[in-house]
ZAKE-833939 format. One record per residue (C-alpha): chain; z, y, x. Coordinates in pm, whole numbers, always signed. Example, Ala and Ser with C-alpha at 12.3 -4.5 7.8 and 13.67 -1.06 7.14 Angstrom:
2
MARVEX;kette;zz;yy;xx
MARVEX;A;+780;-450;+1230
MARVEX;A;+714;-106;+1367
//
This chain:
189
MARVEX;kette;zz;yy;xx
MARVEX;A;+13010;+11771;-6298
MARVEX;A;+13133;+12100;-6430
MARVEX;A;+13129;+12409;-6211
MARVEX;A;+13491;+12524;-6209
MARVEX;A;+13650;+12850;-6112
MARVEX;A;+13922;+12797;-5854
MARVEX;A;+14185;+13053;-5762
MARVEX;A;+14393;+13091;-5449
MARVEX;A;+14648;+13349;-5342
MARVEX;A;+14382;+13605;-5249
MARVEX;A;+14052;+13461;-5372
MARVEX;A;+13856;+13355;-5677
MARVEX;A;+13596;+13084;-5620
MARVEX;A;+13345;+13094;-5903
MARVEX;A;+12994;+12975;-5976
MARVEX;A;+12723;+13201;-5836
MARVEX;A;+12514;+13404;-6082
MARVEX;A;+12161;+13530;-6020
MARVEX;A;+12308;+13881;-6016
MARVEX;A;+12475;+13784;-5685
MARVEX;A;+12138;+13747;-5509
MARVEX;A;+12126;+14102;-5373
MARVEX;A;+12477;+14082;-5224
MARVEX;A;+12414;+13731;-5085
MARVEX;A;+12102;+13872;-4920
MARVEX;A;+12292;+14167;-4774
MARVEX;A;+12567;+13946;-4633
MARVEX;A;+12345;+13666;-4502
MARVEX;A;+12079;+13894;-4354
MARVEX;A;+12302;+13958;-4056
MARVEX;A;+12143;+13743;-3785
MARVEX;A;+12487;+13628;-3667
MARVEX;A;+12529;+13429;-3991
MARVEX;A;+12205;+13236;-3938
MARVEX;A;+12280;+13195;-3568
MARVEX;A;+12610;+13019;-3630
MARVEX;A;+12519;+12802;-3929
MARVEX;A;+12311;+12488;-3955
MARVEX;A;+12092;+12568;-4257
MARVEX;A;+12067;+12941;-4319
MARVEX;A;+11729;+13087;-4221
MARVEX;A;+11659;+13428;-4070
MARVEX;A;+11518;+13656;-4191
MARVEX;A;+11670;+13608;-4534
MARVEX;A;+11537;+13778;-4846
MARVEX;A;+11644;+13816;-5209
MARVEX;A;+11392;+13557;-5327
MARVEX;A;+11549;+13302;-5094
MARVEX;A;+11895;+13392;-5229
MARVEX;A;+11779;+13364;-5592
MARVEX;A;+11618;+13023;-5526
MARVEX;A;+11935;+12900;-5351
MARVEX;A;+12155;+13018;-5639
MARVEX;A;+11915;+12857;-5885
MARVEX;A;+11971;+12514;-5731
MARVEX;A;+12348;+12510;-5779
MARVEX;A;+12367;+12425;-6147
MARVEX;A;+12120;+12135;-6120
MARVEX;A;+12305;+11992;-5817
MARVEX;A;+12630;+12001;-6014
MARVEX;A;+12465;+11839;-6317
MARVEX;A;+12335;+11558;-6093
MARVEX;A;+12690;+11525;-5950
MARVEX;A;+12550;+11588;-5602
MARVEX;A;+12724;+11908;-5509
MARVEX;A;+12930;+12211;-5591
MARVEX;A;+12867;+12556;-5445
MARVEX;A;+13099;+12844;-5530
MARVEX;A;+13098;+13215;-5456
MARVEX;A;+13404;+13322;-5259
MARVEX;A;+13525;+13653;-5398
MARVEX;A;+13826;+13872;-5335
MARVEX;A;+14066;+13823;-5622
MARVEX;A;+14169;+14188;-5636
MARVEX;A;+13823;+14348;-5625
MARVEX;A;+13586;+14067;-5723
MARVEX;A;+13377;+14151;-5416
MARVEX;A;+13165;+13863;-5285
MARVEX;A;+13268;+13767;-4931
MARVEX;A;+13096;+13431;-4880
MARVEX;A;+13041;+13079;-5014
MARVEX;A;+13202;+12737;-5000
MARVEX;A;+13018;+12417;-5084
MARVEX;A;+13077;+12047;-5119
MARVEX;A;+12788;+11798;-5107
MARVEX;A;+12889;+11478;-5283
MARVEX;A;+12799;+11117;-5213
MARVEX;A;+12965;+10932;-5503
MARVEX;A;+12873;+10576;-5401
MARVEX;A;+13067;+10626;-5077
MARVEX;A;+13334;+10855;-5231
MARVEX;A;+13256;+11107;-4963
MARVEX;A;+13189;+11479;-4952
MARVEX;A;+13061;+11723;-4692
MARVEX;A;+13220;+12066;-4674
MARVEX;A;+13025;+12377;-4583
MARVEX;A;+13105;+12747;-4585
MARVEX;A;+12999;+13088;-4463
MARVEX;A;+13163;+13428;-4470
MARVEX;A;+12994;+13766;-4431
MARVEX;A;+13046;+13912;-4082
MARVEX;A;+13241;+14210;-4218
MARVEX;A;+13495;+13959;-4356
MARVEX;A;+13537;+13743;-4045
MARVEX;A;+13886;+13697;-3909
MARVEX;A;+14066;+13734;-4244
MARVEX;A;+14120;+13365;-4315
MARVEX;A;+13886;+13361;-4618
MARVEX;A;+13690;+13055;-4503
MARVEX;A;+14010;+12858;-4445
MARVEX;A;+14162;+12960;-4778
MARVEX;A;+13844;+12887;-4976
MARVEX;A;+13790;+12556;-4797
MARVEX;A;+14150;+12449;-4862
MARVEX;A;+14092;+12503;-5234
MARVEX;A;+13768;+12305;-5218
MARVEX;A;+13944;+12017;-5043
MARVEX;A;+14216;+12020;-5310
MARVEX;A;+13937;+11991;-5569
MARVEX;A;+13754;+11721;-5373
MARVEX;A;+14057;+11498;-5327
MARVEX;A;+14225;+11579;-5659
MARVEX;A;+13976;+11634;-5940
MARVEX;A;+13681;+11452;-5782
MARVEX;A;+13897;+11172;-5629
MARVEX;A;+13691;+11154;-5311
MARVEX;A;+13825;+10942;-5026
MARVEX;A;+13682;+11135;-4731
MARVEX;A;+13541;+11477;-4656
MARVEX;A;+13344;+11560;-4342
MARVEX;A;+13211;+11884;-4197
MARVEX;A;+12971;+11968;-3917
MARVEX;A;+12929;+12278;-3703
MARVEX;A;+12748;+12385;-3390
MARVEX;A;+12977;+12318;-3095
MARVEX;A;+12942;+12683;-2992
MARVEX;A;+13069;+12804;-3333
MARVEX;A;+13436;+12828;-3243
MARVEX;A;+13524;+13015;-3562
MARVEX;A;+13394;+12730;-3776
MARVEX;A;+13562;+12446;-3589
MARVEX;A;+13886;+12640;-3586
MARVEX;A;+13872;+12654;-3966
MARVEX;A;+13827;+12278;-3975
MARVEX;A;+14124;+12228;-3749
MARVEX;A;+14341;+12464;-3954
MARVEX;A;+14256;+12248;-4255
MARVEX;A;+14388;+11942;-4070
MARVEX;A;+14047;+11788;-4016
MARVEX;A;+14010;+11573;-3707
MARVEX;A;+13732;+11610;-3457
MARVEX;A;+13563;+11271;-3475
MARVEX;A;+13274;+11315;-3242
MARVEX;A;+13006;+11519;-3072
MARVEX;A;+12653;+11464;-3194
MARVEX;A;+12444;+11547;-2888
MARVEX;A;+12120;+11738;-2938
MARVEX;A;+12159;+11664;-3307
MARVEX;A;+12013;+11985;-3446
MARVEX;A;+11734;+12223;-3350
MARVEX;A;+11818;+12588;-3407
MARVEX;A;+11542;+12830;-3320
MARVEX;A;+11375;+12579;-3085
MARVEX;A;+11700;+12506;-2901
MARVEX;A;+11857;+12160;-2917
MARVEX;A;+12217;+12206;-3029
MARVEX;A;+12518;+11977;-3010
MARVEX;A;+12721;+11946;-3329
MARVEX;A;+13089;+11863;-3384
MARVEX;A;+13172;+11617;-3659
MARVEX;A;+13510;+11663;-3829
MARVEX;A;+13665;+11452;-4105
MARVEX;A;+13974;+11409;-4316
MARVEX;A;+14086;+11130;-4547
MARVEX;A;+14251;+11179;-4886
MARVEX;A;+14577;+11027;-4760
MARVEX;A;+14584;+11266;-4466
MARVEX;A;+14514;+11562;-4696
MARVEX;A;+14793;+11461;-4935
MARVEX;A;+15039;+11430;-4647
MARVEX;A;+14949;+11775;-4518
MARVEX;A;+14964;+11936;-4861
MARVEX;A;+15289;+11764;-4961
MARVEX;A;+15453;+11910;-4649
MARVEX;A;+15374;+12253;-4800
MARVEX;A;+15415;+12166;-5170
MARVEX;A;+15629;+11857;-5241
MARVEX;A;+15494;+11838;-5600
MARVEX;A;+15143;+11733;-5487
//
């Protein structure tokens, strides 16, 4: 799979480059990012960022996933990431995202995720996309709901975060549901 550049009204979603490692580290080093996500460790250093960025191209080549830097279109400033893990045999993807704390509340995660869902259901022809978040991460599940994803269940004590058993929400959306939502906004979809 190629690693595309996607554009939205305010954002450019592009492949990460190793030069982004320092800014990824700066953004992700805020403990609140690790506290509210499933897989980001704390503390976080530049070596971890470089290793993470280094995995993206190979995952795309294996057709297993796509991770893009979320940048402001006007300034090019990195504000976060959006990712899609891909399970081709089941025509399913899993959406993930994070946004630096200084950029919270601006709708960047929703806008970037909407573009990724367009790509997942359009270009990749997936049938279903799911997403998970800690039940206490209201910001994340609100993004999922703004995207039209449905809460499908609560996975009790599904994840251990810093030695605490955490419940996780499971959200999902089908391609037909996505098309119906998007066609209400753009009848040419």
